[in-house]
N, C-alpha and C positions, 0 to 999 in steps of 0.2 A: 793554339789557330793554325790552320793546314799551311804547310808551305808548297809554294808554287813549283811545279814540277819545270825544271829549266829545259827547254827543247830548242835546238839551233834551227832546226828546217823541219816544220810541221807541213805534211802532206796528205791532208783531207780526202776521201771517196766520198762519192753522191749519198752514200745511205748517212753519214752522220751532218752532212749538208742539209740533208732534207730533214733530219731531225732537230737540226739548230743546236748540235752539240758543240759546236767549234766556239761560238759566240759565248756558248753558256757557261764552257769551262775556263774560258780566259775571263769571261765577267766575274765568277765565282772565285778566280783566284788560284785555281787547279793546274792551268797551264800558263806559262809564261814563254812563248816561242818568240826568238829574234826576227823569224820569218815563216809565213803561212804561205806555203807555194800552192796555187789550184793550176790543175791541169785543163788545158783549153776544152777538154771531153766533157768534162763536169757542167762547163757551162752550156755547152753546146746539149748535152743531154736535157739539162735543165729547163733550154730554150725549147727543145723539143715536145719535152710533156707538156709545157705550158700551151704550145700551139695545139697541143690533143684536147687543150679545154682539163689538163688534170692538176687538182689543187696542189699535190705534190710539186709541180713546177713553180708555181707562185711563191710557194713556202720557201721551196730551195732558192730562188731567187732574191728573196727577203731576205733571207741568209748570209747572201754575199754582200748585200747592202750592209747590214750590221757587222759582217767582219771587217768592211771597209771604214768603218767609224770608227770601232774598237782598234785599229793600226794606228789611225791619228790620234786619238786618246791615250793610247799605251804605248806607242813608238816601235812597233813592230812593222816590218815590211811585209807587203800582200803584194805576191808576184803572181802571174798568170803565165804558164809555162805550157810547152808540148805542142803538137800537131795537132790541129783542128779535124776531129777525126771525119771520116767520109760516111756518106748518108746510111750504108749498107752498115757500117758498124755502129752507128747511131741506131739502125731498124734492131741489130742482133746483140745490142746492150745487155739483152736478158741473159743471153749465151756466154758473157763474160768478157766480150769484146773492148768494153769501156774500162772495165776492173783491170785488165791486163796493162793497158797503156797507163793508168795510174800507178801499177804496182813497178813499173819500167822506169816512171818520173822517180818515185822513190828512190830508188835503186841508184840511178844515173847520179841525182844531186845527195846523195847519202843523206835522205834524210828519213823521218819517223813516221810510217802509215798509219793514219788516224782511221779507223775503219766500226763498224756497227755489223758488217756482213761476215758469218760464221765462217762463207766457203773463202772469202778474199783472207780472211785472217789466217786460214790454214796455210793456203798455197803462198802466201808471203813468207810466213814463217819456214816453209819448206825451201824458201828459195834464200834463206838467210838475210830477211829485209826485216829491220827493227819494225816493231808492231806495236801500236795500244789499239785493245780491244774494248770496245764497250758491250757490254752484254743489256741489251734491253729485256726488260721483265715482261714478258707478255703474260702478265697474269692479271685476273679481274680484281681492279683498283677504282676507289670512288674517282670519279672525274671530278676536273675542278669546277666542272659545270653545276655540279649535284647540290653542292652546298646552297645553292641559290633556290632550291625547290624544297618544299614541305608537301604536306599531305593536301592543302588546298591549293596548291598551285597548279595552274592550266596552264600556263605558258611564261616564259623568261626571256627578257628583252634586254642585250646588251650591245651597247656600240661604243666606241672607241670617242672619248673625253666626254662622255655622259655617264651620269650615274645609272648603274643598273635596276630596271623596273621588273615588276612582275604581275598578271594577272592571276589574283584570288577570289576562290569562290567556286561558283556553279555556272554552268551555260546560263544566260539570261540574267545573271543575278552576281556579277564579279566585280570587285575593285582593282585599280590601277597602284599598286603599292612599292615605294621606295624598298630595295633588297640590298642594299650596300652602302658605304658611308663616305665613297670617295668615288670618283668619275675613273671608267677603265682607259689603260693607255693604249696606244696601237700595239704595242708588243705583248700586252696580256691578254689582248684578244689574240693575236696570232697564236700565243701559245696554246689557248683554249683551243682554238679552231685544230693545231697541230695534232693536239692529245686526241680531240674526238677523231681526226682523220686516219692516227694512226690506230686507235684502238679498234675502229670499223674495219681495219684492213686485215686483223686477226683474228676479234671475236666473231663468236660462232654464228650470235643474232645483229651482228652488224652489217651495214650495207652501204656503199658509196652509190646511191641509187643513182644521181644525176651530176654530171660535171659539166660546167659550163664557163668560159673565159672569166666572166664577173661573179660566177654562184656555184655553190656546191649544196645539194640535198643529201644529207645522211639517214639513215635508220638506226638507231642502235639502243637493242632494247626496246625500252618503251616510249625511249624518247623521238620525235622526229624534229629534226635539226635544217637549219637552212644558214648557210654561212654566206654571206654576200661581201666584196671587196671592189676596190676601184679596179678597172672603169668603170662597172655596171653599177655601184654605190658611190656616193663621194666619199665614204669612208668603209670600214672593217665592221661587219654588224652580225650579232649571231641571236637567232630566233629560234627557241627550244618549245616544244610542246610536249605535253605529256598529258594521255589521259588522267583525270580527277576520281574518277569510278568505273569501276566496270559492273555491268547491267544485265540482267537476263531480261529473256522476253516477258516474263512473268512482272518482273518489277514495273512494264509499262501498265500494266491493268487496262491489257486490250479487252473490247467487248467481245461477246461470244461470235458474234457476226463477223468481226474482223478475223479474229483467230481462225473462225473456218475458212475465211475466205484466203487467207495468209497459207492454210494447211493445204488445202484440197483445190482452190481454182486460180489463185494471182500467180502467174507465171511471167509476167513483164511488170514487175513493181518499179516505180520509181521513190526513192527517197529525198525527200527535199526538204530545204530550211536554209537559212542564214548561216553566214561561218561563226562558229562557235557555237551553235546551238545543239550540237546533240546527233547530227547525221550518222556520223562514222560509228559513235557508239552503238546507235539504234543497229547500225548496218550487222556490226560484229555481233549483237544479240541474237540478229535474225539468222546469220550464218551459223552460230553454235546449237540454235533450237532445231535448224534443218539437218543439222549432223547427229543430231541427238535424236532424231528422227530413224536413223539406219541410212540417210541418203549422201550420196556421194557430193561434196560440196569444194568447191573451190575459188579463188579470188584472183579479180584482176587490180592490181595496183598500182599506182605511181607518184609516190613513194609506196614502198610496203610499210602502213604503218598500224595495221589491224594486228590487234594483240587477240590470236587465235589459236587453238590446242593443235598439236601435231597431228591430227588426223583430218586437216584442213589444208590443203595445198594453195599457196601465195605465189602466184604469177608477178613480174615485175614487168609492166610494158615498157618500161624505161629501157630495159636491158634485150629489148625484143622490137618485134613490131606489130604491125594490127594483123598482117597475114599468118604471120607466127601463130599469135596467140588464138587466131580463129580456126587453124591446121590442128593445134594441140588438144583444144575443146572440144572440136568435132571426132576427133580420133580417141580422146580418154572421155567420153561421153559422161559428164558431170550431170546429175539431177538438177544442182544448184549452182548457179554462178553470181558472185555478189562485185560488181562493177564500182570500184570505190572512187571517188572524184572524177567524175568525166567532166572534160574541160572544154575540148574542142570538136570541131567538126568530124575527124576522123573518128575519135571516140565515139560521139554519138551514131556514126555510120556503123561501125562495128558492133554497138549495142543492138539497132536495127537489123543487122545483118544476122547477128547470133539467135536472135529472137525467133526471126524467120526460118533459121534453122531449124527451130523446135527446142532451144535449149533455155531452160528457166532462168531468171535473171533478174535482180536488184540492183538496180542502178542508185548512186549518189550522186545527185546534183545541187549547186548552189542555185537559191531562189529565195526572194523575198517574202512572195505566196504561193499557195500551191497552184494557180494558173499558170503562173513564170515558167513552172518546170515542164509543163506542157508545150508553150511556146517555143522553149527551147529546140524544140524538135522540128517546128513548125520552118519549111524552106531549107530545111536538111534531108528531110523523107517526105514522099508523098503525102498528102493530107489524109487520103483514103486508109494509108497504110497504118497511120498513127492507130488505131482502137487495135489493131493488130501486134502491134510492138509494145503498148503501155496497155495496161488492164487497172491499175490500181496506183495512185498516188498519195504517199503516205507524207504530210506537212509534219514535220518536229517545230517544236517552238518550246524554248528555255528548256530543252531534256526531256519533253514529252510530246506525245503525239498529239497535235492540236486539231487537225481535219486530214478527213479521206475523202479523195475522189475517186469515181470511176468512170469509165469510157466505154462508150459505145457507139455504132454506127448506124444511121437510119436515114430516110429519103423523107422529107418533109419541106414544108414551107417553113425558113425560119421565123423565128419571133421575132414580132415588129412588121411583116411583110404581108400583105393582105391577098394577093392574087395567088390562084391556086398554080397558074402557070409559071411560077416561080421555086417552085420546088425542086430541090437538088439534095445532093448526099450532104449530111448536116454530123459532124462529130458531135455528140451530145456528152456533155460532162456535169455528173450528178453529184450531189453529195452523199456518200455512201452509206451513212447511217439512216439519212431523213430519206432519202431516194426524191429530192428536191432538186430540179433544173437548176444549172448555175449558170452554165457557160454552153455557149454553142460556138463550134468553128466550122467555117464553111467557105468557099472561093466565092467573090465577089469580083469579078471582071477578071483583072489577072493580080489580082491580090490576096491571099487568105487572110481572113480576118475573124478574131477572138471579141465575141460580143457576151458581156454580161446579162444575164436574164433576170437572177432573183435580187429581190432588195430595193428595188425602185420605189419610191415613195410616191403616194397617189396623191394628185393635184385635185383641187376643189372640182374643177372643169372634168377630168374623168372620172371622180367619184360621182358627178351628178349624172354623166353619160351613163355608166354603168346599172344607176339606178333604174335610169330612161328604160335601158333594153330590158332588165329584170321587171318592170312593170307591165311590159309588152307580153314576154312570155308567161305571166299569170294570167293571162286571156288562155293558157294553152295548158299548163301544170302548174301544180301547187307548191312544187320545191324546185328552186333552181340559183345557181349561181353564176356569176358573171364575172370575167375577166376581159376588161378592153387594153388589147395589146398596142394597137395602135389607133390613130384617127379615123382606120377606115376598117377596122377588123375587132372582131371581137369574139371569145370561145366562151360558150354557155355551157356549164354542165345541167345534166337533166338525169331523172332517173332513166334507168338503162331502158325498164321496159317501155317510156313512154318515146323513145328516140323515133320510133317508126312513125306513129301520129304524127309528133311535130314535124318531122321530114316532109310528110305525106306523100301521095303517090306520082311517081316520077319527081319527088322533090319540089312541088307546087307549093305546097303549105309553107317551106321555108324562103322560098322565092320571094313571096309574096311578105314574109316578114322581114325580108332584105331591101326589099324595094319601100317598105315603108319608113324604115330606120335608115336607108341610107347607108348602110356598112355590110361589109361581108361576115357570114356567122358560120362558125366552126363549132358543129354539136359535139359534145364529148360525154362520157357517163359521170353521173356525179360522183361515183365510188373515186374514181380517178382522183378527183379534187381531193377526196378526203386523204387519199394516198400520200398528197402532198402536205398534211398537217394542218390545214387549212381550216375544217371542221372538227379537228380532235382537241382543240385546243380548250384547256379549264381553267377556270378563275381560281385564284387562290390567295392567300395574305401569308407574308413572310414576315417571320420574327426572330429574334437573336437571344440565346442564352449565352451564359459565359463558355461554355465549351460545343453547343449544336447552331447550325442554322436550321429553322423550324419553317417548312413550309406546310401551310393547312391549307386542304382542299374540303369539297364537300365528302360527307363518309360514303355517298353511293360510289366514289371510285376507290374504295379501301382492296385492299389486294390486288389491283392491278399495277400493270408495270407502266410509266411514265416518261418521257424523253425531257431533260432540260436543255432550254436554250438560252444564249445571253446573245443578245442584238444577232438575232438570228443563226448564232454558229453554236453546233450539238457541243454539250459539255459533258452529260451521262446519263446514264438511263437508271433510273431506281425504283423501288418497289413501294407503294402508299400502304400504309401502314391501318390497322382494324378501324383507327378512327380519323383517316382521311390525312393521316400526317405524315410528312417525308422529314427525317433527322439524318442531318450530314454535319459530322465531325468537323470542328474549325481547325482538328489540326491536319485534314485530307485539304490538298493544294485546290481542289475543286470546290470545298466549304468557303476556304478564302476568297475563291474567284468569284462564287457567289455573292456572298457579304460585299465585296467591291463592287460589284455590277449593282447591287441594290443601293448601297451608299450613294455610289457616283452617277445614280439617276439612267443607268443603262436598261433597255427593255430585256425582263426576265419572262418567259414564257414556259408553260409547261402544257406537252400535248400529250394525248393516250398514246401509249407504245402500240 
């Protein structure tokens, strides 16, 4: 058993107080002081650090409380001595002013100086002051946090007086499981926090990204760690997140059409999705893809948590400001920039400003559905500028691309309005894969409205009205399709070569039809209707084998490409086999989705691509 070192008067400096070494050495029986004398300068410096929102200040003050409790338990004296430092001495603590005052106190009381600072140790030894030097091993070691992680762990959640838990699995398919046998005490949480902050201070891949009075955000290797403490939270808590899987852009199995868009045209990309569904993982894959194409790629992050190769520079907006980021990017001229986790108005305005400056951007935003990502720009920038800032929205769900939207600006009468004089600038949002109109954004009075266009169910009355309009047009053309967009307006699709005859000289024929039917009519080419997928839908039978989903269509569609939809959402493009059969493996995630859709009674639709 180790014998405790008898020390009459122990004078610790700031370095060992912050590291929690005084209480640890006494608690573990290595030191048995008769008195611990703390210079008032140490208290003032810790208070100053705390007021600057530095986590070391909070950890140091907590250590003083522990020393006080040990003094009452072990029976040694705790004294505070020395004159309080002046503001200038605190400000220049890094130049040695505070250390000098602590050395003088140790000399005056004939005490033993306890330090972990190499320079302090050398100066004190040179002056003949008795010193105990503790060498902090700044080597790569396993953090106390790491045993809570395994290969399937997405995040670990530690809180004082609560059992430790972790999320295990993959985005969209995880479980919340217990990873410890007993609740963690406040001291244990603080020890883990101190180790994280200390390691981040000297580790090459460690950064203290943000420090506030009640929270600290640290990026340490692949870990993104959030530490919260009173008064911000009602107890000490650590949340650590680590990527479960690294993916390349090829792993997402994107369509050729989307890959071409990303490679050639898309320069204002929004990567959207709910928290934990893999947005940042996709952003990381996209950044590496652009870098592999000999492009200059940079990132804007807060905190820096993307794990990227050395040829991609990562900027922390938390250590700068919007103007600095703006200036640096314009001067360094990157081809593409990934803006990870846009949260507040300043972030959205910076994204818009950089896009309008000509920089290719991919921004990551939280959104529960694709249109929400666009709506987060509404009110922050002018409506007419949105399509110039955003051209593609990639929605990530359960770790894969769930939907892609594209944006354009046009002048038209919004869907659902009848009068031609209501035409206005409208931002139209299309499903990128099917070209189907999904939403319209336009100004209505003083408000900007977002109106869903697709997916409305036809009421019996609406269906009957459409049949009446179609019956009238049979008097003029053999083939027509009708969409009743409101009580007062219908869009009629007819062969393009028949449009002139149906409208008539100076529009007299169509005017007569409108008067007879009592509604406004918009004539459009029938081919445009076909592009929306309405005319291309084909019938099929679905079957299941042990290994495959089998979709059987007519043989006339052999060797043709088809798009497969579930409840109107695009799933995939497939090639029809020579017997009119599409086979999809049940091992494939899309195969499972189709099987679940059929078994759950969802609408499965196949249209010619």
